[in-house]
N, C-alpha and C positions, 0 to 999 in steps of 0.2 A: 297532898291531901291527909285531912286528919280523920281518924278512924271516928265511927259514930256507933254509940252503945246500941242503939235500936236496930242498926244493919247487923251488928255483932250477934245480938240476940236473936235475930231471925236464923241467922246461919248455925248457931248452936243447937236451936231447936229442931233443925233439920237435919244435922249432922248424922244422926244416928239411922234415920231412915234412907238417907242418901247412900250411906255406906252399904246397904243390903244390895244395890245395884251397881256398885261401883267395884271394878275388879282390882284396882291397883293401890288400895289405900295401904299406909304404913302398918295400922292396926286398926281394930275393929273401932269405928267411929271418929278416928283422929284425923283422918285425910281431909276432909272438908274444913274441919276446924283449923288445922295447921295452914291450909290455903288461906283462910279467910285473914289469918294473923299476919302473913306476909304480902296481902295484896292491899294496896291504896284504896280507900274507900270514903265517900263522904255521905252516903245515904243509903237506904235499904234498896234493893233491886227494883222495888215497884217505881221508884223515883227516877229511874234511869231512862231518858227519852231520846229519840233520834232527832237531831236538829238539823242536819244537813249531809248530803253526799256529793262529795267532789271527785273529780276524775282526770287522768292525764293519760296520753298516748304516746307510744314508741313505735318503732318499726314500721313507719308510714301508716299508722293506724292499727296495725294487726295485733297489738299487745295493748290491752286497756288495764289500768290500774285504778281501783276505787278506793276511798276513804270514806267511811260512814262514821260521822262526827255526833257526839252525845253532849247532853248539858252538863256532864262532869267531864273531867280532864282525863277522857278515855275515847279511844276510837278503835276501829278496826280496818285491815287491809285485805283486800282481795284481788284477783287477777283474772282476767279472761284472755283468749287468744284466738286467731285465725278469723272468725266471723265477728269482727269488732269495728271494721273501718266504717267512718260515718254516723256511729252510734252515739255520739255526746249526747244529744237531745233526748235519746232514748234513755240513757242513764239517769238523766236528770229527771225524766217523767216518773220513772220508778221511783226515786228518791222522794219525790213529792208524795206518792202514794202511801209511803211508809212514815213519812215525817210526823213527828210527835208520838209515835208508838213506841213500845218497849223494844228494844234490840235483842233482848233474851229469847222471845218466842220464834225462833229462828224457822221452824217449820211452818208456823201460821204465816208469817211475814212471807215466805216463799210461795206459800199458796195464795195469800191475798194478791201478790203481784202476778202470779201465772194466771189465776182465774180472772184477773181484771184484764187480761190481754189475749182472751180466746179468739177474738176478731181482730187481733193485731199481730199474729203470728207466733203464738205462745206455744206451740208445737215443736219448734225447733229452730235451728239458724240463728240470725242475730239477737233476736228477742230473749232466747234461752242462754246465749252466750254470756249477754250484759246481766242476765238474771244470775248467772254462774258467779261472777264476779261479786256482786252485791252479797248473795248468799254466803259465799266464802268468808268476806269481811264481816258478816254477822258472826259466825262461828269464831271468829279471830277475837271480835268484840266481847262476846261472851265469855270465853276463855279467860280473858283478861279480868272481867267484872268478877269471876268466881275463882280467880287464881289458880286456874287448872289449863293444861295442855289441851288442845283439841280432842287428841284421841281419847283422853279420859271422858270427855262430854260424849263421844261416840260409843262409849261402853267399855272402855279399856283397850289394853294392847297385847296382841299375841307375840310381839317382836320387839327388840330395841334399835333395831337397824334395818334400813331398807336395802335390799340389793338392786342394783342398777345393770342396766346393758349400755355401753357406750355407743351412740351412733357416732361413727367416725367421721362422717362428712366427707367420704372419700369423693363425692360427686364435684366437689371444690376444683377437683383436677379435671380438665376439660378430656373427655374421652379416655377415662383412666383405665391403665391396662390391669392384667392381672397382678402384676408385681406390685402396682401400686395400691391395690386392695391389700396385699400380703403385708406391706410395708405399716399400712394404717393399723391392721389386725395387731401387729407385733408391738407397735407402738402403744397401743391400748392396753395390752397384757402387761407390759412393761411398767405401765402407770398403775397398775394394781387391778384392773377390770379383770372379771371372769366370764363376761359376756360381751359380744360385740354385734353391731347391725350395720348392714350395709344397703344402699338402695341400687337395685338393679334396673330401674327403668332409666332410659336416656332418650330424651325427646330429639336429640341430634344424632342418633346412631346412623351412619351412613347406610347401614343394612335395612332400615326400615322401608316398608313397601312405600308409604307415603306418610304424611303428618297427621291424618285423621284415621287411617285403618288401625284398628285395635289389635290386630293378629299379628303376632310376633313372626318375623321371617326366620329361616333356619340360621342365618347370619347373627340375627339377636340371640336365638337360643344359644348359639355356640358361646357367643360372648358372656351370656349371664352364667352358664356352667362353668367356663373357664375362670371367671372372675371369682366366683364362690369357692371353686375347688382349690385355688390358691390361698385363699384363706383357711380352708380346713387342712391344708398341708403345712401351712406356717404355723398354726395354733396347736396343731395335734387335736386328738379325740376328745379330751376332757373340757375344751372351752365351748359354751354356747354359741351358736351364729343365728342371728336373725336376719332376714332380708324383707325388703320392702319393695312392692311394685306400685304403690300409690294409686290403685284402682284405674290404672291406664291400659288395662288389656281386657279381652274379651273371654269368655267361657272356655273356648278352646285352647287358648294359649294359658289360662290359669291351670287348667287339667294337665297340660303338656310340661309346664315349668315344674309343678308340684311333683310330677312324677319323675323328672329329669334330676331333682335335687334329692331323692330319696336316698342315694348312696352317702350323700354329705351329713346326713343325720343333724337336720336343722333344729333349732329350737322352735321356730315357726317361721311361716311364710304369710307375710302381711299384705293384705288387700290386694290380692292378684285382680280383682274386678271391681267396678263401682259399688258403692255401699247399699244401693238401693234394693236390689233383689236377693232376699234371702234363700229363695229357692235354688238360685244359680250357685250360691255359696254352698249349700247342701250337696250338690251334684259333684263340686269339686271336693269337698271334705270326703265324701264317699269313695272317691276314685283313688285315693292315695294314703300313704302311711306319714306324709309330711304334715306335720299340725298346721291347720289353717287358722289365721288370726285375723280378726276384723272387729270395728267399733269405733274407730277415731272419729267417723262420721256419722255418728249415730247420737240421738240426743234423748235425754229424760230415760227413765226405765222402760217407759212404753216403746221407745224405740228399739229396745233390745229383747223385748218379749218374744217376737217372731223367730229371732235367731235361736234361742234357746228352745222354743217349742219344737222348732225343725230338727233341733241338732246340727244347725247349719255351719257351726264353727267349733274348733276344738279349744280355743283361746279367746277370751273376749278383752278388748283394750280401750275402753272408752278415755277420752280426754277429760280430765276433772276440771279444766279450764274452759270447757265450752259445753259440757254434757248435762250441767244442770248444778252442779256444785259438789260439796262434801258429803252433804246428808243423802243427795240422789245418788253419788258415786258409791256410798255404803249400800243403798238399795240395790244397784246394779250387781254389786259383789255378792250380796246376799242371795239375790234371785239366780245368778250364775252358780253358786254354791248349791242350791236345790238340785241343780242339773250336772253337779260334779265338774263344773268347768272352771279352769284357773282364771283368775284376774291378774292382767298385766298393763296397767294404764299406760296410754299415750301421753308424753309429756313435751312440749316445746315451749314452756313458759319461762319465766325467771326462776331465781332461788326461791323466791316467795311461792309460786307455783309449785316447785318441787317439794318443798317442806310441807305445803297444804296438801299435796297428793300423799305425801308421806304419812302423814296422820291417818288417813283413810286407809292406807296399804298397811298399817300396822293394827288397824282395828278389826280386820277381817281375816279368817282362817285360810281361804282359799288364795291368797296373794302369791304371785309367782316371781314378779320381776317388774321394775319401773324403768322407763325410758330415761336416759342421760344424754345430753348434747355435750360432744368434745369442745364446743365454743364456751362452755363455762370455764374450762380449764385454760383457754387461750386468749378471750376476748375480755379485757378489763372492764367493758361497759356491765357486764353481770355481776361484778363485784362493786360497782359504783352506784347501781340503781336501789340497791336494798341494804339494809343494815341488819348484822346477824353476829352471833358469838361462835367461836370454834371455826374447826374445817368444814367447809362445804361437802367434802368427800373423804372417806378413809378406806383404802382396799377395797374399792368397789361397791361401797355401801354408804348410804346417807345416814348419818348419826340422828336418831330421831330427837329433836328438841323435847326438852322437859320444862321450858319456860312456858307462863301463861299464854293462851292463845296458840296462834301458829308458830311463834318464836322467831319469825322474820318481818322486819317492817320494811315498808316504802321509804327510801332516802329520797325525797323530792327535790333537794338540791343537786344530787348526784344524778338524777334522772332528767334534770331540766335541759341539759345540753343535747340530749338524745331525744327530746320531745318532738312530736310531729308538727311540721310548720303548718301553720294557719288553723290549729286546733286549740281550743282554752286549754290551760294547763292547771288543774286543781283550782279552778274558779268557783 
């Protein structure tokens, strides 16, 4: 693509004004100019229009990947997780609602889609998850159009690398024993991680009262403590340990487990009870010195407001691949910051989602830590379905991409063999 003087003139005229609000320019007034010089351009931004949205699914539909195409040789990539099975036609409908519009008005397009769906479920769930993927792709596209990384569009960065905790997936061992937890923790530390996470809810635990009772039995409580105590003994006092209960217990058990874990000095206890009842979370948080974390199953900044107003959680963990996107993720983090609550996003997406989340984590002061899955290191699929430069991870941190946009691309051909059967694939 060849540069066009009218577009370059447009950027030169706006560079000095933009520099006043951009936090990481090389020198006054030069950052946007240099970005323009290195970015392919065919016309001024006002001529950039959305022409199509295409999507593909993997993981039996639980991972949605979106590409927003334009009338120029430029596109944006986004991803959503969990609340996505069966949403192909929803994604295409949202695409039709913004077709022909400029992709650079990210917040406006987000509101156009959200407000048009008030009676279609635009408060949470699948609607917001799909909107998340599209919103993320719009940020990626805008960054590419302006030759800037997404964190710069979000106002700049507080850090160059994003610390992660390694979800060790010890649950893959049926009925894991304390020694299995200890070994998984030591393996993660050996790989360079300084924080680990374990799931302590076990649906098949023979000590359970029954399959539907949310109260943990004494046998379950003993198992949970012994597993986590083995981790603390294995890694010593300076490694952060997080544990997850996946919202599968009741208030009584949540309080008891939080209290039981106090001597083990956890970084946080995640979702001891379901997401819906903020008042119940407040009761648990006030009963213990163990930090309580929630937010994976909350949507939009609206969904987090009550948690903050009540002081219901110590740490907030929105999933930036389903809570509303990158702009909404930053709003949630900034809202949390008003209440002095740390921001530690949940993340079970691909490396595209991990890097997209990293841009948000870099852009806010109250970032604590980001989730990382051990299967990124072990399963070749996660390197095949995306394209990127450099290592995914270094010494327990994601190096923040400086490339325009998110810095990670969807690899359609690599993803094709993992596509969900019976679903259209980027059509």
